[in-house]
N, C-alpha and C positions, 0 to 999 in steps of 0.2 A: 662327654658326645662322648659315645661311643667309635671305632675310627672306621672305615671302611677299605679293606682289605681291598686288592685290584680283582677285578672282570671282567671277560672281554663283552659283555653284554651284560650289563647293568641296565637295571630294566627301573625309568624315570617316571614320575606320573606328578602333579603341580598338581593344589584343594588348594581351597583360602586357609589363612593364617585364621587361627581362635584361641580365645583365656589361654590355652594349655602352653599355644604354643612361642607366648611372648616373651616367658626364661631359654627360651634355644635362640632366641632370636637374642637374644645377650646376650649370649655368652658365644653364639658364632660376632658379636660382634667386636668382642668387647679382642677375641678374641688375632681378627684378620683385621676390624679397624682403629689400631689399640690407641692413635692416637684422635685428640679434637677434646674438645672443650665439656664435652656433657658426658665422652665417656670418665674424663676428668672430675664428673659428679657424681659418678657411682654408681651400680647395678641398681640402685631404687631410686631414680628418675630414667634410666633407661627403660626401665619398665614401664612408666607410667607417657613415657618421651610416645614408646612404642604402641601402648592400648590405643593411643588420640588414632589412630590409621584401624585399628577396631571401630574405633566412632564416627567420627569422618564418612557423612554425605558422600563426598569427596576422595574417596583415597580406595587405593588396592594395596591388597596384604594379599598374601600369596607362600605358598609355604611348599618347596620340593624338597620329595620321597627318596631317594636310591631303595630300591631291593625294601619299600616300606618301610626307611628309615629317616626323619626329618636331617636334609642334604645340605639344607639355602632357602635360600627366603627375598625378598623384594621387597621392597612397601616403595608407595609412593602416590602423585594427586592426579586425576584429572585435570581438574582443574584449580590451582595456586590460591586464589583471589579467595573463592569457596573454607577453598581447605586451610588455608592459611584461619583464615572468620572464622572456622568454628575452630581452630585452636583456643586464639584468642576471648572468644565469648563461654564458649562450652568446656573448654580444658585449661585455664589460663590460674587457676584457681590449687586446681590440682598439682600439675607444673610447676605452677609457685610453692608452691606449698613445700616437693622434695625436692628443687632444686637449696629454697632456702635450710633446707634437714642438711643437704650438705653442702652446703656453704659457710656453717655451722662452723666445720667442724674442721677448714681447711680455712685461715687465714691467709693461705697462699694468693689462692683460688679468685673468694673476695674481693682478696685487692683487684685482683686484674680484672675479678668483672666490672667491678666501679671501675673503674679507668680504663675502659674496651665494649661494653654491652651498656650499659645499665643503660644511658642514655636510649639511646636508639630501639631498647625494647620499652619505654613507657614513649615512647613515640609511637609504635607498636598501638600499644595496649590505646593507647588515643583515638588513634586511627582509627583503628576496630570499633567504635564504638556511635561512626558515623551509617552502618552499614556497610552492606558491599554490594547495592542500587547505585548508588553515584558510579564504581566504578566498574556497573557491570557497557553503557552504552555498545559502540562497533569493538572493543576491545578483543583483540585472538584470542583466545580460551585454549590456554597454556597448563601441559602437564607438568608434571615434575615428576621423577621417578631420583626419589630420594639417598635409597639406597638399596644392592646386590650384594650379597652375600655367597659364596658360596665354600663348603667345607675342603680346605689341604686335599685330601688326601683324593679326591672323586672329582675335581675342575676340570678334564681332560673326558669327560664323557659328559659333555653340553648342555649341563647344568644348568648354566649365565645366560647364556646365549637361547635357551626354549622361558627360560622364566622376562629375559627383558623383552624378546621378539613374542606371546603373551603376552604380556605388561603393557604396547605398546598397539595389541587388537583391541585390550577390553578398551586401551585412548579410543581406541578408532570409531569401533562401537559405540560410545558415547558420546559422540559428538564435541573432543578436544580435535585442536587444531596445530600442536604444535605440542612436542614433548621435549627438555631442557633438563639435563646434569654437567652434576662437574665433578671435575675428572683432579685427583692433584694432577699439576703440571710436567712435573717429573717421576709418573708412574707410566710407560713404557711400551709398559707392557693393558695395562686395562686402556689406553689411548689405541693400539692396535684393534681391543676386542672389542671398543665401540664403531668404530670404521669399516670392520668387517659387514659391522649390521647395517651403514645407512649414515647414521650419525658421523654428521657436519660439524669438526672444532669452528670454537671459535676464536676468537685472538684469548689471555689469561687477563685474568685477574689474581687481582691480593685482595682475604680474607679482614676482618680487624685486626689479626694477628701479623699479619704483615705473612699471609703463607702464599706462594702463587695454585691458582686454579685455572681450568682450564674448560672450558665450560664443550658440551656439544647440541646441538637442538638436532632431531628428527618433525620435520615437517608429515606431515596425517595428511595434510588435500594436495 
C-alpha cells in the first residue's frame, strides 16, 4: 500500500466501500489492529468478515481517500440486532467455512477457540433461528462502530474524525437512537479522540480473553 507524503492541504473524500476495497481494509486492519482473534484467523477470514458489511441491510462501510488514494475505512452497523441476525442467518456458513479452514492449520488457536468461544457462538446461532421479531419491542435501536482505521502517515489530516462523524450522520438519518463502540482501555489517544467527538465513556468491560475494553456511547436523540 502506498505511503502518503506530508502535504499541507490533503484532499479528503469519502465513498461507500466496494468489493474491490476489501483487501485494502484487510491490509489496513492487519497493520493497525494486529492483535485480536479475527486477525489470528488470517486474511481469508478477515476478507469474508468485511464482506458481511457490504451485504448487510443494517451496515455501513466507508472508504476514505486522500488525494484519490485509499487512506482509511470505517465499518459499523445501524442496528446491531438486525446486523447480527444477517451475519448468523445469511453469512454464517461462509464465515464458518473460512474460520474452519484457518483453525485446521492452527491447532493452538483451535484449542483457544474451543475453550473461550465455541459455546457462546453456538448459543448465538441457536438464538438467531428465532428471528428478530421477539427482540424488537420497545428496544433502543443501537448501532455499533465496529472498526475505524486510518493510515498512520495521514492520521493528523482529520480523516478519522470525518469517518466517525459521517457514520453518526448516516445512523441518525436512518433512525438509530444510540451508537456504541469499544476501544482498548489502555489506548489513551483513542479515548481522547472519541471524547473530542462527544462520545461518552462507560465502565471498562473484559472480553473472553480477559482483555479490558472501554465502551463509548453516542446518543443520537
